[in-house]
Phi, psi and omega in degrees: 000126179296136183293341182254006179297137180274134178249133180276122177280153180235142175214063181065209183294336182293339184298334182296341181277351183290132181262107181254346184299129176081000185256052175245167183294148189273331189292155174273165181295344188264356182214155183274186194306330187276349197243347195250351178289146179291153178303142183284151176279143179300137178254157181290336179215153179303136183266142180239137177240120182249125186244127174275132181237163188272343183202163176284152170298145173285332180181168181242015168265103190300336181288344189243014181232162178228355187269148185293331181289326173294314181294331177303321180278312185295334176301331181281337189257315186249137179245139174276175176294325188246140174255190181232126175294126186290340182266326184247340183080000182278162181303143181221160180299144172220257174281339169260134181267329177215163177204159178213149176274141178225160173052046177055048178067024172263351176218149177225128181252133184237133169263129188264156180289136180269159175074020182259137176234152173283164181300335180272007176089354178280152185282145169274127180205185184298323181295323177297320178296315180301314182299319179296314180296320179294324177296313180300317183293327185254022179306125178298140181301328185294341180255356180278137181295150182287330185271142173067191177239129176296152182304324179299317179295318181295322182277315187261004172077007178146179180250181181300330183264010181287148179288324177277154180290118180286167178289322187288134172253299177193172175238112184261138172273117180261344180183177182304328182230039179213129178228159176228126174266126177251137184240157176283337181202163182293147170218106187296327184272012187300309184300315177300319182296330181290353173282349179300139178298343177297339182257028173294137185273125179262154173295122177303324179296319180290323176301316180291315182296322182273006180046059191300336184257023176230129180273088189253349185240156172244129181219125181051037176083008182236140176278123178221172178277163174299326179297324180295343174267347184218059180291146182227119179228206180246006189289177184288349179229150174241155184284129173262315181197154171221098184237121180058241184256020182232130175243130180241130177241153174234150182296138179270112185294337181267016183295138184287337186260209184295134177295144180273133172292329183273127180275328183224136174243132177237126173257124180235135186276125174227092189297330187266131181306320181296324179292321178296315179296317181299315181292327177293314180296330180274356181080013180284333176230161181268337181190168175205162179257159172071064172293140179248158179304326182291338181254348188301313186297316179297321178298314181297315181298331182264013173077017176285156177270129177246120185250102181280151172248141173297151185298126171215039174213162180227134172261135179221159172259109179284143180228104187283109184288346182270007186232106171066215189293346182289354173295335179277119183300334178294327175296316181292323176294321178299316179299318180298316180290338182282345190263127176263092183298323181301314179296321179298312183292316181297328185273332194225008181231156179294149179301139184105344174297138183247148173296139178254125173249359177213179184262346182267123181301148184301329185294347178275357173074021179243076188246112183268100182287340181257020185296148173303128189224129178256090181288168181296115184206084184303323180294319177294324177299315180296320180297320180291321176299318179295317180296328180280354180076025180294129187246018179093006178305132180300136176253121180287145182224104179276139174209152186273154175243158171057046179201155170229133178240161179301328181266355186211084187292322182225084187304317184295319181289321178295316176302312184301319180291316179296318179299319178299315181294319181290320178296326183296336179262002174112003177280146173259115186254129176253110183292140179228074179286137179222127177299138182305314183284354177263019173095035180303312182298322180294329180287327182262342182247339185262348180221170175259012184271059176201164179237278173269149175201153175264132178200181180190180181217128174258127183281147177235358173206160190266085172204133183300336181297333180300330183270301183282325180292315181296323183275320192230017182275354181203162178301145179213149177288339183298317186250352186056034190251124182218085184242109179299327180295311180296315182299318182290324178296318179294318179298320179294316181298322178303323187274346182287145175291155178302138181151186185302323183293319179292319177301315180296323179299318179286329173300316179294322178296318177307313183289324178298318178293324178297325180281325180281332175054056170290338177201161180247113175294137184248313188204151165254093190282146163283131170244160185210151173256159173237133180233145177283171184295341179284348179270116181281319176204153180219137186279065182298139184217133176302329180268012178062023179278072189243095183259127201273003168291350178266357174293136176241126179251149174282136184248005178221000000 
């Protein structure tokens, strides 16, 4: 199944009102997001596109964030070397026009696009790329977030100060528009991984001016660098302001790619799905992300456009083995048998959402049909709880409030259903709600003081390692999981060339994770955007590669 294929959502008779014509991504297969949209027609007045989002960005320094709302903004400002083909999802030219593998995938040489300038007027060249890679590799520990793993660490295996040998060796300047990345060992998914928005190239002058590696500013209650308030890249938009819950961008007139029809983009935070739908229907916003089943029917009845994305995220129930009774695999197996994924999906997710028995989405072609599977079986769950000696001790269950994610449309409702199912087999559940903006991720990823929790991962490039490697490739506080066998299997799979052997390696990893149960995959959700009638087309992407110079608005 093509990752960019459009799927028609259904919501009874109301679905016929959904306007899907013309609402597909704009780029052609031969060029990435910046180059293939036709030049915009002059408008009588500058056009503004207002997008409702589910949460505030954590920051705008792409190297230091992991959340999709931050990347939604930084994608417009900072561009990586590699883009994503909108039809196939495979790597495509962006700031690099060509690349080649050398030394059995231990080196990669990139030819860079000429005539590109940063928003501050400084030239984009090989030296700028080198400075960015060296900055990522040498990020001071004091500015790295405590929770989770930054994308550089997940892809390159660590930083300069890591105890284990990282993948990265250096970035060599071979000419004004040519660089070479040298690695300690092969990594087959490297080129695909460089399409992640985390690898957006910043202006070296702006990094220095903004003291990017010093947390000198406070914004929305978080310590960040001055650069994180003023990022400077080569993208189609530059930052005008970030005040409270509103980010405003303006079109960059010197952009190397397709001119934007839209002069101004505004992202405004509307945490509640009903508020986003209400503002769209009232014409207060032009579009929003993360349509939920509860709002879908009204949108369809009122002639709004609903743009579904094929599944490229996974929702899971985390089970921290380092905390209390969950260290016993029988407890984790009991929890798995207690959960009716079908009822969960039918009740709280858009049609087309699939049950997950592994962490790698089906579109990546690594589907283990014989995987160890704990189907819904309440009697077996009760028997396992008894065998584990469970005595009714409360099990904490963390879940987020005031947020919608591509993998988790209605956290409170999903939690309530899971809690009901777990309680029905004899577990005592202690709810631990935490507002997303009050540090939900830091509580489940930065400490071991949790047991069950809801979380997920949205993919941004097409390689199975992004899912199993990012989650389970190294010890983490999120799962209390420390398996040398799993870590070594993942490291080996990363290095194998594409082909049957690499596919089989990931199939085996899927089953190994199913048996060890650091977490239980629940669903591969369909996510969807909603657009008002004034939006002619929007570049919807399963990998969220949605750069808004490709938005087309009706002008009459």
